[in-house]
N, C-alpha and C positions, 0 to 999 in steps of 0.2 A: 553177703550172708546177713541175716537179720535173726536175733535171738529175742523172742517175747517172754517174759516172765509175768504172766496174766495178773497175779495178784500181789505185785510188789508196788508199794506206794499207790494204791488204787484209789486213794481219797483225794489225790491232788492232781488227777490226770482225766482226760476224757476217755471214755470207753465205749466201744461198739459192742452191744450184746446181740446175739443171734438167738432169738427166743422161739421155740417150737410152739405151736398151739395145736389143740385137739383137730382130729382129721373128721370127728364126727361126734364122739362122747365127751362131753365137758369133764367129765371125772378123770380124763387122761391128762389134765392140766396138772403140773408138778407144782408142789410148795414154793420150789425156788423159783420157776418162772413167775408165779404170782407175785413173789417178792421183789423180784428185779422189775417187773412191770410197774409196781408200786413205787419203788425207789428211784426209777429213771427220771430223768428231767423231761423227756419227750419219747413217744411210741411213734416209730415209723411205720405205717401200715400200708399193705397193698390195696385194701378197701377200708376206708374209714368206717363205714357204716358196719360191717361185720366185726370190726374190732371194737367198736363202741359198745355192740351187744355183749361181746366177751368180757369186756371191762365192767359193764354195768352188773353182770351176773357175780363177778368176784369183788365188785366194789373198789374198782381201781379208777382213781380220779385223774391219772397222768394224762396231760393234753396229747392228742393225737394229730400226727402231721402225715399227709398223702405221700406215699412213695410206690409208684407202680411202673409199669413198662412204658407207658407213655409220657411220663413226667419225670423219670429217674435221672435225667441229666441235670435239669434245674434242681430238683430236689437234693441230689447228692451234695451240690454246692453249699446248700443251706444247711444239710444236716453235717457236712464237713466243718463249716464254720462253726457250729455249735460245739462239735467234739473238740475242735482245736482250742475253743475257749475253756475246756475243762468240763463240759456237760457229759453226762452219760444218756446215751441213746439206746433204746431197745428197738430192734427191727423184727417184724413179725409179717408173715404171709397170712392169705385167708385160712389156710389150714396146713399143718405139717411143718416141715423145716424151711426156713428161708433158703433161697439160691437153688433149691431143688426143684426144677421146672417152675420157679417162681422168681420174682426180682430179689436181687440181693448181692449177685456176685460181683458186679461193677463197684457197688459201694464198699464191699470187702477190700477189694484191689485199691480203690482209691484211699482207703483209711490206711492201709498198710504201707502205701508210698509216703504217706505223712507221719508214718511211725506211730499211728494210733493203735492201741491195744484192742484186739478183736477177740471177745471171749465167747465161744459156742456153749449153748445149753443142751443137754440130751433131752429128747422127748419123742413125741409122735412122729411117725413118718410112715406114709402109705406103702411105699414099695418093700420096705423090710417086714412089715406087718403082714402083707400078703404073702411075701417070699416063705416065711417060716411055716405058714399053714398050708402052702400049696401042695405039698407031697412031691415036688420036684426037688431035685438035689440042690440045696440052698448055698453050695460052694464048691468051687469058685462061682460067683455071679458077676454079671456085668449090667450096670444100670444104664438105659439109654434115655428113657423118658418119652417124649411126644415124637412121633414120626412126622416128616414134612407133609403139608397139605398138597403140594405138587406131586403129581402122578409120577413123573419121571425121577425127581430127586427121591421120592418114597421107595421107588423100586430100588434104586442105587443103594439107599440106606439098608434095605432088606438084604440085598446081595451082600453087603459087608457083614451084617449081623448073621447071614447065613454061614459065614466062616467061622463064626463063635463056637467053639466046643463047651464054653461055660453056659450055664443057665443065664438067659438074660431077661430084663424087665422093661416093659413099655408102658405108657400111659395113653389113654385114648378117651376122647369125648364121645358120649351116646351116639350123636348123629353121623359121626365118621367111623363108627365101629364096623358096620357091615363091609364097607369099602376097604378098609384096613385088614379085615379077615380074609377077603378074596385075594388081597395083594399077597398077604402072608402065605395062603394056600399055593398061589403061583410060584413064589420064590422059595419057600421053606419046605413045601411038601406037606404031608399030612402027619405032622409030629404032635406030640402031646404038648398042651397048653392048659393054663388055668386062669379063667377070668374072675375077677374079684370086684365087687361093687359094694357100696354102702358100708365101707369097712368101719367098725365099732358102733354102728348104728343098728336100730331095731331091726331092719331089713337087710343086714349083712348077709351076702350070698357069695358063695364059692362055686363056679362051674368048672368041673374037671373032666377033661376028655381030649380027643384029638380036634385039629382044626376044622375038619369037615364035621364032626359033631356038633361043635359050637356053632358053626355057620347054619346047620340045620335047625338047631335050637333058636336061633335069632329069628328064622323065618316065622316062627309061630308064637313068638313072645314079645312083649312090649319091653323095650329097652331104656331104662332110666338110670341116672346117675354116671359119674365119671368111672371108667374102669382102669384097673392095674391088671396089666397081663403078664402073666409068668410063662416064659417060653423055653421048653427042653433045649439044651444045646445040640449042635449038630457034629458032624464028624470032623476029622482033621483037615483043615484048608491045604490045598496045594500052594506051593510058593508062587505059581504063576497067577492064580485067581486072586491071592492075597496083595499082590503088587499092582494089579491092574483094576481095582475096584472102581476107579474114577473115569474109565475109558469111554463110558457112554455119555459123560457129562461134557458140555462145552465149557470153555474157561470161565465164563461168569457164573454158572451154576456151581462149577467145581469151588470157586472162592465163596460163594453163597453158603454152601454146604459147611465149610468150616466156620463161618460167621454166625450161622443159625443153629448149628448142631453142636458146634464145640466152643462157643463163645469166644472165638478169636476176634481180635480187631482186624479191620480190613487190611492194615499193614502186615499183620501175622499171618493172615490167610493168604494174601498175595505172595508172601515169602514161601509159605509150605507149598502152594500150587506150583511155583516156579521150581521148586525141589523135586515135587512128585513128577512133574513132566519133563524136567531137566532142559528148562527153556529159561531165558533172562527174566528176571523180575520185572525188568522195564516193559517187556513185551505183555505180560500179565496185567501189569498196572495200566497200560495204555488200553487195553482190550476191555477190562473192567470198568473203567472210569469213563470211557467212550459210551458204553452200554447205559451207565448210570445217567448221563447227560440226556440221552434219548428219553 
């Protein structure tokens, strides 16, 4: 068990601040977020170019360090070293909350393992912003984020989501939207959804209707900007369908699902797959790593 008193003796130890940034409108930056970015020794940013523009706007002169999906392992070591030496690091993503479909989770875990204080700041988030204006029941809700690009895995993910009685939230890129909508129609049926794009910006838009209506809209409109999709929950799942969501996946895809969609380590994913399938961990380990070598 670990107890964190976030603001106890904060002047003499390293602190990792998780700082939300605007998802479109720069006026959504909070006073506190600006202060923390100015006071931090370093800003760890998903895209240093975007963060530099933000810093220039608010006259923030703190040095910026690159921390993104492809360099997070090496960057984490550098950031941890600075935190352990007593420095304060502010982690930001391009827009919205760090760790929500953006880099950050692994750095938070690594910091906690070193008993470094992790302090979150409240602020802009696309999922909640879209949810409260969607007109679909806002609670309970389930945030999922991006579906897999792999058709087979995506279908399995949607089959799992189809068992959700709660409203659920997806993110999707414009060039994948049509394919995702068609996959949703095939698995979820023609239920109510809301597509939200350009949130907080001049061209903010909400598309409220059924999945079929939105697909029809897509055919005659130019699609731009990343989408947040709010989906009406389904009926109560049966025990059988709930327990066998993974049966269409092979062992490797089953492991990859937990790694990519649940942020499990490979060790954690292998353990969970063995539990799901009621087979020895060794069998899952050998099958998964044999495919990796190929």
